[in-house]
Every structure is written in C-alpha cells, then in structure tokens.
N, C-alpha and C positions, 0 to 999 in steps of 0.2 A: 129195283128199288127195295124189295124185301131183303135182298142180299145186303144192301147198304145198311138197312136198319138192323139186321142181325149183327153186322160188323160193329156198328155203333154200340149195340147192347153188349157185345163181347168186351169192347174197350171199357165200357162203363163198369162191367163186372170186375175186370182186371183192376181198374182204378179203385173201385170200392174195396176189393180184396187188399190192395196195397195200402189204402188208407187204414183199414182195420189192423193190418200187420204193424203199420207205423204207430198207430194208437196204442197197440199192445206193447210195443217196444218202448214207447214214451212212458207208459205207465210203469213198466219194469224199471226204467232208468230213474223215474221219480221215486219209486220205492227204495231203490239202492241209495239214492242221494239222501233220502230221509233216514235210512238206517245208518249211513255213514255219519250224518250229522249227529244222530243220537250217540253213536260210538265216540265221536270226537268230544261231545259234551261229557260223557262218562269218563273219558281219558283226562279231560281237563279237571274234573272233580277229583279224580284219583291223584293227579299231579299236585293239586292244591293240598290235598290231605297229606301226601308224602312230604311236601315242602314244610307244612306245619309240624309234622312229626320230626323232620330233620332239624328244624329250628329248636324244638323242645329237647332233642338229644344234645344239640350243641350247647344249650343253656345248662342242661344237667352236667355235661362234661366240664363246663366252666365252673359250676358250683363245686363239683368234685375236685377240680384243680385247686380251688381256694381252700377247701377242707383239707386236702392233702398237704398244702403249704402250712396251714395252721397246725396240723398234727406234727409236721416236721419241726416247726418252731417250738411247740410244747414238748416234744421229745428231746430237743436240745436243752431246753430248760430243765427237764427232769434229769438229764445226764449231768448238767452243771450242778444242780442241787445234790445229786447223789455223790458227786466228787467232793463238794463242800462238806457233806455229812461224813464222808470217809475221812477227810482231812481232820474234821473236828473229832471224830472218834479216835484217830491216831493221837491227836493232841491230848485228849482226855486220858488215853491210856498212859501216855508219858507222864502226865501229872499224877495219876494214881500211883505209878511206880515210885515217885518221889516220896509219897506218904506211907509206903509199906514199912512195916516194922521189922 
C-alpha cells in the first residue's frame, strides 16, 4: 500500500511539474502576444504618419506643378512683350532715321 501511495505521489509531482511548465509557457506566450500587439499598434501609427506625409508630399507636388505652369505662362508673356518691345524699337529706329538731317 505504501508503494501505491508513493507511486501516486510521484504522479502528482509529475503532474504538478507539468502544470508549472505549462503555466510558465502560457505566461511567455501571453507576453509575446502582448509585445506583438504593441508592435502592431506602433507599426499602424507609423503607417498612418507615413500616409499623412505622403499625402502632404503629393499636395506639395500638385502646388509646385501649378506654380510651374504659371511660371511658364508668365515666361511666355514676357517673351511676347520682349518681342513687341523689340519690334517697337525697330519701328522707332526707322522713324528716327527719317528725321535725320
């Protein structure tokens, strides 16, 4: 009978040891899941910030495109006025030549 009780005690110790190992493993898994969740949250925040930055860059590029087009239009106007001024200068030179003594 004592042998049977000792055998039961051994099994109980083995079960207790297994439960303790399982509990330790479960705690470690829980910590890993918690850390993974934190990392996922941080990654989501970073992605959101990157998305906002990308939207701001796209907006800046669109504004730059508009400014570039305006500069091009104004540059063409300056060229046109420059040509008109050159034509006017040539015309005035010819008129002055007629009045020379």
